[in-house]
Structure formats: structure tokens, C-alpha cells
C-alpha positions in Angstrom: 112.5 -49.9 46.3 114.6 -46.9 45.4 112.8 -43.7 44.5 112.9 -43.1 40.8 111.6 -39.8 39.5 110.5 -39.6 35.8 109.5 -36.4 34.1 107.2 -37.2 31.1 106.7 -34.8 28.2 103.9 -35.4 25.5 103.4 -33.2 22.4 102.3 -35.6 19.7 99.2 -33.7 18.5 97.4 -30.7 20.0 97.9 -31.1 23.8 101.1 -30.0 25.5 101.5 -32.1 28.6 104.1 -32.8 31.3 103.9 -35.1 34.3 106.1 -36.4 37.1 106.1 -39.9 38.5 107.8 -41.2 41.6 108.2 -44.8 40.6 104.6 -45.6 39.4 102.9 -42.9 41.6 101.6 -39.8 39.9 102.9 -36.6 41.5 101.7 -34.1 39.1 100.1 -33.8 35.6 99.5 -30.7 33.6 97.9 -30.4 30.2 97.5 -27.4 28.0 94.9 -27.9 25.3 94.7 -25.8 22.1 91.3 -24.3 21.4 92.6 -22.6 18.2 91.7 -25.7 16.1 87.9 -25.6 16.9 87.2 -23.0 14.2 88.8 -25.2 11.6 87.0 -28.5 12.3 90.3 -30.3 12.9 93.8 -30.0 14.1 96.1 -27.7 11.9 99.6 -29.0 12.2 101.4 -25.7 11.9 99.2 -24.0 14.5 99.6 -27.0 16.8 103.4 -26.8 16.7 103.4 -23.1 17.3 101.1 -23.6 20.3 103.5 -26.2 21.7 106.4 -23.8 21.5 104.4 -21.3 23.6 103.1 -23.9 26.1 105.9 -26.3 26.8 108.0 -24.2 29.1 105.3 -23.1 31.5 103.7 -26.6 31.4 106.9 -28.4 32.4 107.7 -25.8 35.0 104.2 -26.2 36.5 104.5 -29.9 36.6 107.8 -29.8 38.4 106.5 -27.2 40.9 103.3 -29.2 41.5 105.3 -32.3 42.2 107.5 -30.3 44.7 110.8 -31.2 43.0 113.5 -29.4 41.0 114.9 -30.6 37.7 118.1 -31.8 39.3 116.1 -34.4 41.2 114.8 -36.0 38.0 116.3 -39.4 37.2 115.2 -39.5 33.6 113.2 -37.4 31.0 110.7 -39.5 29.0 109.3 -37.9 25.8 107.1 -38.9 23.0 109.1 -39.7 19.9 106.1 -40.7 17.8 103.8 -41.4 16.2 102.1 -38.0 15.7 102.3 -34.7 13.9 105.9 -34.3 13.0 106.1 -30.5 13.9 104.5 -31.1 17.3 106.9 -34.0 18.0 109.9 -31.9 17.0 108.9 -29.4 19.8 108.7 -32.0 22.5 111.7 -33.9 21.3 114.0 -30.8 21.0 112.9 -29.5 24.4 113.5 -32.9 26.1 116.9 -33.1 24.5 117.9 -29.6 25.5 116.8 -30.2 29.1 118.6 -33.5 29.2 121.8 -32.0 27.9 121.7 -29.0 30.2 121.2 -31.1 33.3 123.1 -34.3 32.3 119.8 -36.3 32.7 119.2 -39.6 30.9 116.8 -39.4 28.0 114.1 -42.1 27.3 112.1 -42.2 24.1 108.5 -43.5 24.2 106.2 -44.8 21.6 103.0 -42.8 22.1 100.7 -45.9 21.6 102.7 -47.9 24.2 101.9 -45.1 26.6 98.2 -45.5 26.1 98.6 -49.2 26.6 100.5 -48.9 29.8 98.5 -46.0 31.3 96.7 -48.6 33.5 99.9 -48.9 35.6 99.8 -45.3 36.8 99.0 -45.2 40.5 97.4 -42.3 42.3 98.9 -40.6 45.3 96.1 -41.8 47.5 95.6 -45.2 46.1 97.1 -48.0 44.0 94.8 -48.7 41.1 94.0 -52.2 39.8 96.5 -53.3 37.2 95.9 -55.9 34.5 98.0 -59.1 34.7 100.3 -60.1 31.9 99.4 -61.2 29.3 96.4 -59.0 28.7 94.6 -57.6 25.6 94.5 -53.9 25.0 91.9 -52.4 22.7 93.5 -49.2 21.5 91.1 -46.8 20.0 92.0 -43.3 19.0 91.5 -40.8 16.2 94.4 -42.3 14.2 94.7 -45.8 15.4 92.6 -48.9 16.1 94.4 -51.9 17.3 94.0 -55.0 19.5 97.4 -55.5 21.2 98.5 -58.6 23.1 100.6 -57.3 26.0 103.0 -59.9 27.4 105.1 -57.4 29.4 105.9 -53.7 29.4 108.3 -54.2 26.6 106.7 -57.2 24.7 103.6 -56.2 22.7 102.2 -57.8 19.6 99.5 -56.2 17.4 97.1 -59.0 16.6 94.4 -56.8 15.0 94.5 -53.4 13.3 92.5 -51.3 11.0 93.2 -51.6 7.3 91.8 -48.1 6.4 90.2 -45.6 8.7 90.5 -45.7 12.4 87.3 -45.7 14.5 87.9 -42.2 15.9 88.7 -40.9 12.4 85.4 -42.3 11.0 83.4 -40.8 13.8 85.1 -37.4 13.4 84.5 -37.4 9.7 80.8 -38.2 10.1 80.4 -35.6 12.7 81.9 -32.9 10.4 79.4 -33.9 7.7 76.5 -33.5 10.1 77.8 -30.1 11.0 78.8 -30.9 14.5 81.6 -28.9 16.2 85.1 -30.3 16.5 85.9 -32.6 18.2 82.9 -34.5 17.1 83.3 -37.7 19.1 82.1 -36.4 22.5 79.1 -34.7 20.8 78.1 -38.0 19.0 78.4 -39.7 22.3 75.9 -37.3 23.9 73.5 -37.1 21.1 73.4 -41.0 20.8 71.9 -41.2 24.3 68.8 -39.4 23.0 68.4 -41.3 19.8 67.1 -44.7 18.4 69.9 -47.0 17.5 67.7 -49.0 15.1 66.5 -46.0 13.1 69.0 -46.6 10.3 71.2 -49.4 9.0 74.8 -48.9 7.9 77.2 -51.2 6.3 79.3 -53.5 8.5 82.7 -54.7 7.3 83.6 -58.3 6.5 87.3 -58.3 7.4 89.4 -61.5 8.0 90.9 -62.4 11.3 91.0 -59.7 14.0 91.5 -56.7 11.7 89.2 -53.7 11.4 87.8 -51.6 8.6 85.6 -48.4 9.0 85.8 -46.9 5.5 82.7 -48.8 4.4 80.7 -47.7 7.4 81.7 -44.1 6.8 80.8 -44.4 3.1 77.4 -46.0 3.9 76.7 -43.2 6.4 77.5 -40.5 3.8 75.3 -42.1 1.1 72.4 -42.3 3.6 72.7 -38.6 4.3 73.1 -37.8 0.6 69.9 -39.8 -0.4 67.8 -38.3 2.4 69.0 -34.7 2.2 68.1 -34.8 -1.5 64.4 -35.3 -0.4 64.5 -33.2 2.8 67.0 -30.4 3.3 66.4 -30.4 7.0 66.9 -34.2 7.3 70.2 -34.1 9.3 68.8 -31.5 11.8 65.7 -33.6 12.4 67.5 -36.9 12.8 70.8 -36.0 14.4 70.2 -38.0 17.5 69.1 -41.2 15.6 72.0 -40.9 13.2 74.4 -40.6 16.0 72.9 -43.5 18.0 73.0 -45.8 14.9 76.4 -44.7 13.9 78.0 -45.1 17.3 76.2 -48.4 18.1 77.6 -49.8 14.8 81.1 -48.7 15.6 81.0 -50.1 19.1 79.6 -53.5 17.8 82.4 -53.7 15.3 85.1 -53.0 18.0 83.7 -55.3 20.6 82.9 -58.2 18.3 86.6 -58.5 17.3 87.7 -58.0 20.9 85.5 -61.0 21.9 87.0 -63.1 19.2 90.5 -62.1 20.3 89.8 -63.0 23.9 88.5 -66.5 22.8 91.5 -67.0 20.4 94.2 -66.2 22.9 92.3 -67.4 26.1 93.0 -64.0 27.8 90.4 -62.5 30.1 92.2 -59.4 31.3 90.9 -56.7 28.9 92.0 -53.0 28.9 90.8 -50.0 26.9 93.1 -47.1 25.8 93.1 -44.1 23.6 90.9 -41.1 23.1 87.8 -43.1 22.0 88.0 -45.1 25.3 86.3 -42.1 26.9 83.1 -42.9 24.9 80.4 -43.9 27.4 78.7 -46.5 25.1 82.0 -48.3 24.4 82.9 -48.3 28.2 79.5 -49.7 29.1 79.6 -52.3 26.4 83.0 -53.6 27.3 82.1 -53.7 31.0 78.9 -55.5 30.2 80.7 -58.1 28.0 83.2 -58.5 30.9 80.5 -59.4 33.3 79.0 -61.8 30.8 82.3 -63.5 29.9 84.2 -63.4 33.1 86.7 -60.8 32.0 88.6 -58.5 34.3 88.1 -55.2 32.6 90.2 -52.1 33.0 88.8 -48.8 31.8 91.1 -45.8 32.0 90.1 -42.8 34.1 88.8 -40.2 31.8 91.8 -37.9 32.3 94.0 -40.7 31.0 92.0 -41.4 27.8 93.2 -38.3 26.0 97.0 -37.6 25.2 98.7 -37.0 28.5 102.3 -37.1 29.8 101.5 -39.5 32.7 101.2 -42.4 30.3 104.5 -41.3 28.7 106.2 -41.2 32.1 105.0 -44.7 33.0 106.3 -46.2 29.8 109.5 -44.3 30.3 109.7 -45.7 33.8 109.7 -49.2 32.6 112.3 -48.4 30.0 114.4 -46.8 32.6 114.4 -50.0 34.7 115.6 -51.9 31.6 118.3 -49.4 31.0 117.0 -48.3 27.6 118.1 -44.8 27.0 118.0 -42.6 23.9 121.0 -40.8 22.5 121.0 -37.0 22.0 120.8 -37.4 18.2 117.4 -39.1 18.4 114.8 -37.7 15.9 111.0 -37.7 16.1 109.1 -40.2 13.9 105.7 -39.3 12.6 104.5 -42.7 11.3 103.9 -45.7 13.6 105.1 -48.1 10.8 108.5 -46.4 10.9 108.9 -47.0 14.7 108.5 -50.9 14.7 
């Protein structure tokens, strides 16, 4: 196989990332995170875009240096077109376009969510990782999206289940904020849940048709529980944080996995992959692995470094588009909303 070098650039939210792939093998990966948002309890779009402007040049330069190549050896530049924060996407898109124009390098636009789904095909320099076989089911769980996707090939994907309101990660982050937990709340809920009793409380579970999800009712039920108890005991949250987190997280995982089991039965597919930021959650990973052993699934859990936003997943999605000859024009513009990309 000819050697194809892809430079990936990711800037959809609050991480500036660049990565270099040689075919499917990862040669470098650099991520600059933004601690500035912690004091605000969430990502501030304007601050995120400004940080991307500061970070993108050194991040891309470091990725190329770590890979031991120069920009003239790059066969294509893959960048995140969307979905995401529009200001952040504009920084990455504009930089990728300028770099492509300056060096006459082909440009490849990537759907951020497709990157998460295809991240399981990134091989390490010292080993080829197990890849799911087509078709497979991907449970994509992040702060902004919760979907079950039937993946027939790198360019044929069908959403068979999606959230009709809040995403799972969004619900966890909002509940964490109400409890006074630092941002981001998801990892802290994961840690506290290991110390708590998952049967201490009972929260509402949605009744949604087919394979779709809903988490707004769960979030509301959680908030009403806090309100009712805090009215009687001002220190209720502090005394019961671990139990609240354990019950909340167990309920979310149950909702996610129950629909995943149903999808596997409905489509007769037993290759199951996780993706997105919430796929780093230890309870979700353990539950999917357990169900896999019980049901004869082949389960694919991303390495933790590939669960959050990263350019390696953008590069692998770009690699497959490069093979198909799907290139972007220099007048391409970023798109914030997923619905506008399909």
C-alpha cells in the first residue's frame, strides 16, 4: 500500500488538537486543553475561540515535528467542519484552508461525530488494534449527542436511535453543577459513584418509543429530589453526594445499555463499539463489557485518550474520505449544528 500522510485538525469545542496518520497508523497526537472554563462551570464559546487562536499554530507544528515530517510531505489536511461551537470551528477551518492553500495540499472536511465512530480504526505504532467488522453498532455518547448508529462502512452510517431532548453527558453535567461539583462534572460523578449506594434513590426513567433516548425527565426528577430534601436538610447534598451520584449514573447507564441491547437484537449485529466523551465513564464501559460477555458481542471500547475530542479520529475519518477522493473546496464554511450537515 502506498504511504498516505494525513494531518488532522480538531477544534470543535475547547480542545485544540492536531495529529498525523501514516495510512491508519498514528504517528503523533497533540492536544491543548483549556483550563480557563473551569471557573465558569462550562465552556464559554468566546473564550474557547480565542484560546484556539493562541494554540493552533504551536499544536500543529508540534504534531508535525513529533511525526518527523514536514508539511510538504502531507497528502491531505483533514479538519472538523462541524458540529460544534461555531467560533471554535471557524478557527480550525480557517487555519486548515490557509495551510492547504499555501502548500497546494488537498483539503478534507470531517463530521466530528463520524470521527468518534471511526476512532476504532486508528492503529498504534507498536500494534494494530482490533477493529470492528462492518456492519457494527456504535453507541455515541457525548456532552451534546447521544445516538445509536448502524455503521455499514466508513461512508455509510445510519442513525437508528437518538435523544429527543438532553444528551446523556449534558444531563450528567447539569446535575453535577446543581450538586456544586467542579466542571467538568462527569468524571467526578464517575468517581463518587464508586463510593455510593445505587439503590439509595429512585429517579424517573423515560418511556420513549423505538430506539430513541430521553434524559430530560431523569434530570427533572433528580432536581425535584434535591429540592424536596434540601428544604428539610440544608446539608442534604453534601451528606448524600456519593449515593446521589451512584443512583444517577446507574440510571443513565441502564437507559443507554437497554436501548443498545434492543438495537443489537433488532439488527442482528454483535459488533458493538462505544464512542464520545462519556465512553470514558468506567461504569458504562464495565456494563457494556459485561453485556458483551453475556450476549456474545465483540465489544470495542476506545482507549481513554480517544474518548475526548482529538485529531486522530479526524485524521482517520479524513483518510477514508481521501481514499474515496472526497475533497473539500476552499470556500467550505463550518457548520455548528449536526442537523445541517446531513
